matplotlib code that plots the C-alpha trace (Angstrom):
import matplotlib.pyplot as plt

x = [-47.7, -47.8, -50.5, -48.8, -51.7, -51.6, -50.3, -53.5, -56.1, -59.2, -61.1, -59.8, -61.5, -64.1, -61.4, -61.1, -63.4, -63.9, -62.4, -64.6, -64.8, -62.4, -59.9, -60.0, -59.5, -56.5, -55.0, -54.7, -52.0, -50.0, -46.3, -45.2, -44.6, -42.1, -44.0, -47.5, -50.7, -49.2, -46.0, -45.1, -45.8, -49.4, -50.7, -53.5, -52.9, -54.7, -53.9, -55.7, -54.8, -56.1, -56.5, -57.1, -55.2, -54.1, -53.0, -50.6, -51.4, -55.1, -54.3, -52.7, -55.7, -58.1, -56.1, -56.1, -59.9, -60.2, -58.1, -60.3, -63.5, -62.6, -61.6, -60.1, -57.2, -56.4, -56.9, -54.2, -55.0, -53.6, -52.6, -53.2, -53.0, -55.9, -58.2, -57.0, -58.9, -58.7, -57.6, -58.8, -56.4, -57.2, -56.9, -53.3, -51.8, -51.3, -47.9, -48.0, -45.0, -44.9, -42.6, -42.2, -42.5, -40.4, -41.7, -43.9, -45.5, -48.1, -51.0, -49.9, -46.5, -48.1, -50.4, -47.5, -45.4, -48.4, -48.8, -45.0, -45.1, -48.0, -46.1, -43.1, -45.2, -46.4, -42.8, -41.5, -44.5, -44.3, -46.8, -46.8, -50.0, -48.7, -47.7, -50.6, -52.3, -52.6, -52.8, -50.1, -50.3, -48.0, -48.7, -46.6, -47.0, -46.5, -47.4, -49.7, -52.8, -52.0, -50.8, -50.8, -52.3, -51.5, -53.1, -51.5, -53.1, -52.3, -54.7, -55.9, -57.4, -59.0, -59.8, -60.4, -63.9, -62.6, -60.0, -62.8, -64.6, -61.4, -60.8, -64.3, -64.1, -60.7, -62.0, -65.1, -63.0, -60.5, -63.3, -64.9, -61.7, -61.2, -64.8, -65.7, -69.0, -69.1, -71.7, -72.2, -70.3, -72.6, -73.2, -70.6, -70.7, -67.4, -65.7, -66.3, -70.0, -69.6, -67.8, -70.6, -73.3, -71.5, -71.5, -75.2, -75.9, -74.3, -77.2, -79.9, -82.3, -81.0, -77.4, -78.4, -80.1, -77.1, -74.7, -76.8, -76.8, -73.0, -72.7, -74.9, -73.5, -69.8, -70.3, -67.7, -66.1, -62.5, -61.1, -59.5, -55.8, -53.3, -49.8, -46.9, -43.6, -41.7, -42.4, -43.5, -41.0, -43.2, -40.1, -38.9, -40.6, -42.8, -42.0, -45.3, -45.4, -48.1, -48.7, -51.0, -52.9, -55.8, -58.9, -59.7, -62.9, -64.2, -64.0, -65.4, -68.3, -69.1, -68.9, -71.5, -73.7, -73.8, -74.4, -77.5, -78.8, -78.5, -79.8, -76.4, -73.7, -70.3, -68.7, -70.8, -69.6, -66.0, -66.1, -67.8, -64.8, -62.6, -64.4, -63.8, -60.2, -59.8, -61.6, -59.2, -56.1, -57.1, -59.6, -61.9, -65.6, -66.6, -65.0, -64.9, -63.2, -63.4, -64.7, -64.1, -67.1, -67.3, -68.6, -71.1, -74.3, -75.9, -77.3, -75.6, -72.0, -71.4, -69.4, -67.5, -63.7, -62.1, -61.2, -64.7, -64.0, -65.1, -64.3, -67.1, -66.3, -68.4, -69.1, -70.0, -70.5, -69.1, -70.2, -73.3, -72.9, -73.7, -72.3, -70.7, -74.1, -75.1, -72.0, -72.8, -76.4, -75.0, -72.4, -75.0, -77.2, -74.2, -73.3, -76.8, -77.4, -74.0, -74.8, -78.2, -76.5, -73.3, -71.5, -67.9, -65.5, -64.4, -67.9, -68.4, -65.3, -66.0, -69.2, -67.5, -65.8, -62.0, -61.4, -62.6, -59.4, -57.0, -55.6, -54.7, -53.4, -51.5, -50.3, -47.0, -47.0, -50.3, -52.2, -55.8, -56.6, -59.2, -61.2, -62.8, -64.0, -62.7, -65.3, -65.1, -67.5, -69.1, -67.1, -68.0, -68.9, -65.5, -65.6, -65.8, -64.8, -63.1, -61.0, -61.3, -60.3, -59.6, -58.6, -55.4, -57.1, -55.3, -52.2, -50.5, -47.0, -46.1, -44.0, -41.8, -41.9, -45.0, -47.5, -48.4, -51.6, -52.3, -51.6, -52.2, -53.0, -55.4, -57.1, -58.7, -60.5, -61.6, -64.3, -62.6, -64.5, -62.5, -64.5, -61.9, -61.0, -57.8, -56.6, -54.0, -52.8, -50.9, -48.7, -45.7, -42.8, -41.1, -44.0, -44.5, -42.3, -43.7, -44.0, -46.4, -48.6, -48.5, -49.5, -52.5, -53.7, -53.3, -55.3, -58.0, -58.2, -58.4, -61.1, -63.1, -62.7, -63.9, -66.7, -68.1, -67.8, -69.9, -71.6, -74.1, -71.4, -70.0, -67.5, -63.9, -62.6, -60.3, -56.6, -54.7, -51.7, -50.7]
y = [25.5, 21.7, 20.2, 18.9, 16.5, 15.0, 11.7, 11.2, 8.6, 9.3, 9.0, 12.4, 14.1, 15.5, 17.5, 19.7, 22.7, 26.0, 29.2, 31.8, 35.2, 36.6, 33.8, 34.6, 38.3, 37.5, 35.4, 38.7, 39.7, 36.5, 37.2, 33.6, 31.7, 34.2, 37.5, 38.9, 37.1, 33.7, 34.6, 34.0, 37.7, 37.6, 36.8, 37.7, 37.6, 38.3, 38.0, 37.5, 37.5, 34.2, 34.0, 30.6, 27.3, 26.1, 22.5, 22.7, 19.2, 20.1, 23.4, 21.4, 19.0, 22.0, 23.6, 20.4, 20.2, 23.7, 22.7, 19.7, 21.8, 24.5, 23.4, 26.8, 26.1, 23.0, 24.4, 25.1, 27.2, 25.6, 28.4, 26.7, 29.6, 28.3, 27.1, 27.7, 25.8, 24.9, 21.6, 20.6, 18.3, 16.0, 17.3, 17.7, 19.0, 22.7, 24.1, 25.3, 27.1, 27.6, 30.3, 32.0, 35.7, 37.8, 38.1, 41.1, 41.9, 44.6, 44.2, 47.3, 45.7, 42.4, 44.2, 46.1, 42.9, 41.2, 43.8, 43.9, 40.1, 40.4, 43.2, 40.9, 38.2, 40.8, 41.6, 38.1, 35.9, 33.9, 31.4, 30.8, 29.8, 26.2, 25.5, 23.4, 23.8, 27.5, 28.2, 28.5, 29.5, 30.7, 30.4, 32.9, 32.3, 34.8, 31.9, 28.9, 31.1, 34.0, 33.8, 35.5, 33.4, 34.5, 32.9, 33.4, 32.4, 33.0, 35.6, 33.2, 31.1, 33.8, 37.5, 39.6, 38.3, 34.7, 35.2, 35.8, 32.7, 30.7, 31.8, 31.1, 27.6, 27.0, 27.9, 25.7, 22.8, 23.3, 23.3, 20.3, 18.4, 19.2, 18.1, 21.7, 23.5, 25.1, 26.0, 23.8, 24.6, 26.1, 24.5, 25.8, 26.0, 25.6, 28.0, 25.6, 25.9, 29.7, 29.5, 27.3, 29.7, 32.6, 30.7, 30.0, 33.6, 35.0, 33.8, 35.1, 38.0, 40.0, 39.7, 40.9, 43.9, 44.5, 44.4, 47.0, 49.2, 49.1, 49.8, 52.9, 54.1, 53.9, 55.1, 57.8, 57.4, 56.8, 55.2, 58.0, 57.6, 59.5, 60.4, 58.5, 60.2, 58.5, 56.4, 52.9, 50.0, 47.1, 45.0, 44.9, 43.3, 45.8, 46.8, 47.3, 49.3, 50.5, 53.9, 53.7, 56.6, 57.4, 59.6, 60.7, 60.0, 63.5, 62.9, 59.4, 60.6, 63.4, 61.0, 58.7, 61.6, 63.1, 59.6, 59.1, 62.5, 61.8, 58.2, 57.0, 54.7, 56.0, 54.3, 56.5, 59.6, 58.6, 57.6, 60.9, 62.6, 60.4, 61.5, 65.1, 64.3, 62.9, 65.9, 68.2, 66.2, 66.0, 68.7, 66.1, 66.3, 63.1, 60.5, 56.8, 55.1, 51.5, 50.3, 46.8, 44.7, 41.2, 39.8, 37.7, 38.9, 35.5, 34.2, 31.1, 32.0, 34.0, 31.1, 30.3, 30.7, 32.0, 35.1, 36.4, 40.1, 42.3, 45.7, 48.0, 51.1, 53.8, 56.8, 60.1, 63.5, 66.1, 69.1, 70.9, 69.7, 72.8, 71.3, 68.2, 67.0, 67.1, 65.1, 62.5, 62.2, 61.8, 59.3, 57.3, 57.1, 55.9, 53.3, 51.9, 51.7, 49.9, 47.4, 46.5, 45.7, 44.2, 41.9, 40.6, 43.3, 41.4, 41.3, 45.0, 46.1, 43.6, 45.6, 49.0, 51.2, 50.7, 54.2, 53.2, 51.2, 52.9, 55.1, 52.3, 50.0, 52.4, 55.1, 54.2, 57.3, 56.9, 54.3, 53.6, 54.0, 51.6, 52.3, 50.0, 49.6, 46.7, 44.1, 42.4, 40.4, 42.2, 42.5, 40.2, 37.2, 35.6, 33.5, 29.8, 26.7, 28.6, 30.7, 34.5, 36.0, 39.6, 40.6, 42.6, 45.4, 48.4, 48.3, 51.7, 51.0, 51.9, 49.3, 48.9, 45.7, 43.9, 41.5, 42.5, 43.5, 43.0, 46.7, 50.3, 51.8, 50.6, 52.8, 50.8, 52.3, 50.4, 51.8, 50.7, 49.8, 52.4, 55.0, 56.3, 55.2, 53.3, 53.7, 52.3, 53.1, 50.3, 51.4, 50.4, 52.4, 52.1, 54.3, 56.6, 58.2, 58.0, 61.9, 61.8, 59.3, 61.2, 64.4, 62.6, 61.3, 64.7, 66.4, 63.8, 64.3, 68.1, 67.8, 65.5, 67.8, 70.8, 68.9, 67.5, 70.9, 72.6, 69.9, 72.5, 75.0, 75.2, 72.6, 73.8, 75.0, 72.6, 73.2, 70.5, 69.3, 66.7]
z = [-45.9, -45.4, -43.2, -40.0, -39.6, -43.1, -41.7, -39.7, -40.7, -42.6, -39.3, -38.4, -41.3, -38.9, -37.2, -40.3, -40.4, -42.4, -41.0, -39.2, -40.8, -38.2, -38.8, -42.5, -41.7, -39.5, -42.3, -44.3, -41.8, -42.1, -42.0, -41.4, -38.2, -36.7, -37.0, -36.9, -35.8, -36.4, -34.6, -30.9, -30.0, -31.2, -27.8, -25.4, -21.7, -18.4, -14.8, -11.5, -7.8, -6.3, -2.5, -1.0, -0.8, -4.3, -5.1, -8.0, -9.3, -9.4, -11.1, -13.9, -14.2, -14.3, -17.1, -19.0, -18.5, -20.0, -23.0, -23.6, -23.2, -25.8, -29.3, -30.2, -27.9, -29.9, -33.4, -36.1, -39.1, -42.2, -44.5, -47.8, -50.3, -52.3, -49.5, -45.9, -43.2, -39.5, -38.0, -34.5, -32.6, -29.6, -26.1, -24.8, -21.5, -21.0, -20.0, -16.4, -14.8, -11.0, -9.5, -6.1, -5.8, -3.5, 0.1, 0.7, 4.0, 3.0, 0.6, -1.3, -2.0, -3.1, -5.5, -6.9, -7.4, -8.9, -11.6, -12.2, -12.7, -15.2, -17.0, -17.2, -18.9, -21.3, -22.2, -22.3, -23.3, -26.4, -27.9, -31.6, -33.5, -34.1, -30.5, -29.2, -27.0, -27.5, -23.8, -21.2, -17.5, -14.8, -11.1, -9.1, -5.4, -2.5, -0.2, 0.0, 0.1, -2.1, -5.7, -9.1, -11.9, -15.5, -18.6, -22.1, -25.3, -28.9, -30.3, -33.0, -30.1, -28.0, -27.4, -24.3, -23.7, -24.1, -21.4, -18.8, -20.0, -19.6, -16.1, -15.0, -16.5, -14.8, -11.4, -11.8, -13.0, -10.2, -7.5, -9.1, -9.2, -5.4, -4.6, -3.5, -4.2, -7.6, -10.2, -13.2, -16.3, -18.9, -22.2, -24.7, -28.4, -30.2, -32.5, -35.4, -34.8, -34.8, -38.2, -39.6, -38.3, -40.0, -43.3, -43.1, -41.9, -45.1, -47.2, -44.8, -45.7, -42.7, -44.0, -47.4, -45.9, -43.7, -46.6, -48.4, -45.3, -45.1, -48.8, -48.5, -45.2, -46.2, -49.8, -50.5, -47.1, -46.2, -43.1, -41.1, -40.5, -38.3, -39.5, -38.0, -36.8, -39.6, -42.7, -41.7, -42.1, -43.2, -43.9, -40.3, -37.2, -35.3, -31.7, -30.0, -26.8, -24.4, -22.9, -19.9, -18.3, -16.0, -16.4, -12.9, -10.9, -11.7, -15.4, -15.1, -13.0, -15.4, -18.3, -16.7, -15.7, -19.2, -20.7, -18.5, -19.4, -23.1, -22.9, -23.9, -22.5, -21.1, -24.1, -26.5, -24.7, -24.7, -28.3, -29.2, -27.7, -29.7, -32.9, -31.7, -31.1, -34.6, -36.1, -34.3, -35.4, -39.0, -39.8, -41.2, -40.5, -42.2, -39.8, -40.3, -37.4, -36.2, -32.8, -31.6, -30.5, -28.9, -32.2, -30.2, -31.9, -32.0, -28.7, -27.5, -28.3, -25.1, -23.7, -26.8, -26.7, -29.9, -31.8, -32.2, -31.8, -34.7, -36.2, -37.0, -39.1, -37.6, -39.8, -38.0, -39.6, -37.1, -39.3, -38.1, -34.5, -32.4, -29.2, -27.7, -26.6, -30.3, -31.2, -28.5, -29.9, -33.4, -32.3, -30.4, -33.5, -35.7, -33.1, -32.6, -36.3, -36.8, -34.0, -35.5, -38.9, -37.6, -40.0, -40.0, -41.0, -44.0, -45.4, -44.7, -46.6, -49.4, -50.2, -49.8, -52.4, -52.7, -51.4, -47.9, -47.2, -49.7, -46.9, -44.5, -47.2, -49.5, -47.1, -45.4, -43.3, -41.4, -39.4, -38.3, -34.6, -33.2, -30.0, -27.5, -23.9, -21.8, -20.9, -17.6, -15.4, -12.6, -9.4, -6.5, -8.7, -8.5, -5.3, -6.4, -4.5, -1.7, -4.0, -4.2, -7.5, -8.4, -12.0, -12.3, -14.2, -12.8, -14.9, -14.9, -16.1, -19.7, -21.4, -24.5, -26.7, -25.6, -27.3, -30.9, -32.5, -36.3, -37.3, -36.3, -32.9, -30.3, -27.7, -24.9, -21.9, -18.7, -16.5, -13.3, -10.1, -8.2, -10.1, -12.6, -16.1, -16.8, -20.3, -22.6, -26.1, -27.9, -30.7, -32.9, -31.5, -34.9, -36.1, -33.2, -30.5, -27.0, -26.7, -29.7, -28.0, -24.7, -26.5, -28.2, -24.8, -23.2, -26.0, -25.7, -21.9, -22.3, -24.9, -22.7, -19.7, -21.7, -23.3, -20.1, -18.3, -21.0, -23.1, -24.6, -25.6, -29.1, -30.0, -29.8, -33.2, -35.0, -34.3, -36.0, -34.0, -36.6]

ax = plt.figure().add_subplot(projection="3d")
ax.plot(x, y, z, "-o")
ax.set_aspect("equal")
plt.show()
């Protein structure tokens, strides 16, 4: 691919930088400018209710401030087949669309319409990886003091963690522009600094030890895959869809209680049940399944915007577990070890035996399922400059043809402030029918219920429903 900045002067040479490990990883899924991670459906989006008077002209200025602050939003990946690299462009205005929402008298109706609007952006949103800046926003107003604000970025420019950083920075910039009280913007390190740090870290003693850990840990392992409903069509565009569900307050409370008793986190309990689910589905006792982390292992990059998320292949041996409590302990140990030796996924699989990824790469009738917990800032910290923000986290509507992910299935659970767990499975509906996904979630819920009810009882026997 030609460099769109090749006509720039030599003074712009500093705008060229090496790729981060995750940018290199995403390039492996390159399907051109129309599909996949570089295509217009490879987006990340998030929405908020904003209560308080909003000046549209200042909203635009604050968005432009955010684009200027974060280089990732102004970065194009040049896919040179021999030596791909990133090119950072100067600040440029962000696209802002302002619309009016239908009138709604009650708060319940407004909240419903807010979520419906966000779902509509998920269905219709487009932003290709070469359309700078890689951020767009929509302000949908109920009235002058109540609005829905949706940010869309290309996934090559941000991840779930980054979306929270972007919104925090927007509100601070907006308040500052209006001359209203606001905290200072924290120092931020750019994605290019992160990429350079990763390059330097590869030669460190700790990285050498970590590579040996992953080589030993994954030796003889295979990434676990689940069968699709039909052979995969890699020659046609995917049609990603989402199935949303809720784990009720009783299940959420029992999860938290068991986690505390086992010196674990709720995520560890929920992931242990996912391991049990995979065991039941496949009959395998040696389970290698990826979890998604923030990738921000180095202090100082908490406020960096970019695609920093990371995959960690967690290997857990289910055999010999006398109870679910045993499985939680074993899962906890696997996770803590993996966290302490975290490396970019590309480096991990480079040191692994070919068999680890042979299933996902060679099998056209199965996919990998990744697992993660949503990460949000604490509630009550989103009142800046007279604006009160609340994230639109309680999304309960299942949708067809939404934003894409690189490949496979993604399970994401959100420990919601209401006390329950809001979950979503994102899947390619060319690979899976909705009833198959619903059956998976129902089985997971039943396993979690039974496991939490009697955590010291014997694990349920494997009854494959594949």
